[in-house]
C-alpha positions in Angstrom: 2.2 -4.5 25.7 0.4 -1.9 24.4 3.2 -1.1 22.3 3.9 -4.6 20.8 -0.1 -4.8 19.9 0.0 -1.6 17.7 3.3 -3.0 16.3 1.2 -6.3 15.3 -1.3 -4.4 14.0 0.9 -2.1 12.0 2.8 -4.7 10.7 -0.6 -6.8 9.3 -1.9 -3.8 7.9 1.4 -3.5 5.7 1.2 -7.2 4.8 -2.4 -6.9 3.6 -1.3 -3.9 1.1 2.1 -5.3 0.1 0.7 -9.2 0.0 -2.0 -7.6 -1.7 0.0 -5.8 -4.5 2.0 -8.8 -5.2 -0.9 -11.4 -5.1 -3.0 -8.7 -7.6 0.6 -8.0 -9.8 1.9 -11.5 -10.5 -0.9 -14.1 -9.7 -4.3 -12.8 -10.6 -3.4 -10.2 -13.3 -1.5 -13.2 -15.0 -4.6 -15.6 -15.0 -7.3 -13.0 -15.4 -5.2 -12.4 -19.1 -6.4 -15.7 -20.4 -9.9 -13.9 -20.5 -11.3 -12.0 -23.4 -11.8 -8.0 -22.2 -15.1 -8.3 -21.7 -14.6 -10.4 -19.3 -11.3 -9.5 -17.6 -11.8 -5.9 -17.4 -14.8 -6.1 -15.3 -13.5 -8.5 -13.3 -10.0 -6.6 -12.5 -12.0 -3.5 -11.4 -14.1 -5.5 -8.8 -11.4 -7.1 -8.1 -9.6 -4.1 -7.3 -12.5 -2.4 -6.0 -12.6 -5.0 -3.0 -8.4 -4.9 -2.8 -8.6 -0.4 -2.6 -11.2 -0.9 0.1 -9.0 -2.9 2.3 -5.6 -0.9 0.9 -7.9 2.2 2.6 -8.2 0.6 5.9 -4.9 -0.8 5.8 -3.4 2.7 5.0 -5.3 4.5 7.9 -4.2 1.6 10.7 -0.6 1.8 9.4 -0.7 5.9 9.6 -2.3 6.1 13.1 0.0 3.2 14.7 2.7 4.8 12.8 2.1 7.7 14.4 0.8 6.6 17.8 4.5 4.3 17.7 6.6 7.1 16.9 4.8 9.2 19.6 5.2 6.5 22.4 8.8 6.5 21.9 9.4 9.8 21.8 7.7 10.6 24.7 9.4 7.5 26.4 12.3 9.0 25.6 12.0 12.2 27.0 10.5 10.6 30.3 14.5 9.9 30.9 15.6 13.3 30.3 17.2 12.2 26.7 16.7 13.6 23.5 14.6 11.8 20.7 16.5 11.2 17.9 14.7 9.3 15.3 16.3 6.3 13.6 17.3 7.1 9.7 15.4 3.8 9.2 12.6 5.0 10.8 12.4 8.5 8.8 13.3 6.4 5.2 9.8 4.5 6.3 7.8 7.4 7.2 8.5 9.2 4.2 8.6 6.4 1.6 5.2 5.5 3.4 3.7 8.6 2.4 5.3 8.4 -1.2 3.4 5.3 -1.5 0.3 6.7 0.0 0.3 9.3 -2.5 0.9 6.6 -5.2 -2.0 4.6 -4.0 -4.0 8.3 -4.2 -3.2 8.4 -7.7 -4.1 5.3 -8.5 -7.4 5.1 -6.4 -8.9 8.4 -7.5 -8.2 8.6 -10.8 -6.9 5.6 -12.5 -9.3 3.1 -10.8 -11.9 6.1 -12.1 -10.8 5.8 -15.6 -11.3 2.0 -15.1 -14.8 2.2 -13.5 -15.6 4.1 -16.3 -14.6 2.0 -19.1 -16.4 -1.1 -17.4 -19.5 1.1 -17.3 -19.1 2.3 -21.2 -18.0 -1.4 -21.8 -14.7 0.4 -23.5 -12.6 -2.6 -23.2 -9.7 -0.7 -24.9 -10.1 2.0 -22.3 -10.2 -0.1 -19.8 -6.7 -2.0 -20.9 -5.1 1.2 -21.0 -6.0 2.0 -17.4 -5.6 -1.6 -15.8 -2.0 -1.0 -17.8 -1.6 2.4 -16.0 -2.8 0.8 -12.6 -0.3 -2.1 -13.3 3.0 0.3 -13.7 2.0 2.0 -10.4 1.3 -0.8 -8.5 4.8 -2.0 -9.4 6.8 1.3 -8.4 4.5 1.3 -5.0 5.4 -2.5 -4.2 9.2 -1.6 -4.8 9.0 1.3 -2.8 7.2 -1.2 -0.2 10.4 -3.7 -0.3 12.6 -1.2 0.3 10.8 0.0 3.3 11.0 -3.8 4.8 14.7 -4.0 3.3 16.2 -1.1 5.1 13.8 -1.3 8.5 15.0 -5.1 8.6 18.7 -3.8 8.2 18.3 -1.4 10.4 18.2 -1.3 14.6 15.7 -4.3 14.9 13.3 -1.9 16.3 
């Protein structure tokens, strides 16, 4: 029962992160493009700030829950006397997940800071450049996230 609850929390945190990236990239940004830069750039900065706080919490939950599930399966397997061999799709998920976290760190702590400075200085061209860079890295992370979901779904079904 505990494993199922932890797995559900893990999956819901993934949904928040991936779904939010999809929404921001394919829905919010195109709609905001109709606004002039003095309205669009602050709107996007505010929306992204809220989203990044949710992603940070999701990442914490994903890492803790993923680590716990891995530990639980390994410990349970060892109790039977068998050796634990992590499935390939779990390894792919873990490695690519860490890559996604690193990319998020770059977006949040470098590119978003640049966006915040542009908004504070009302430098709309610099804000647009920061948003373009953020959009590019979000597209990369969304693609990696989709690959992870496909790899895990095509795996053993765990």
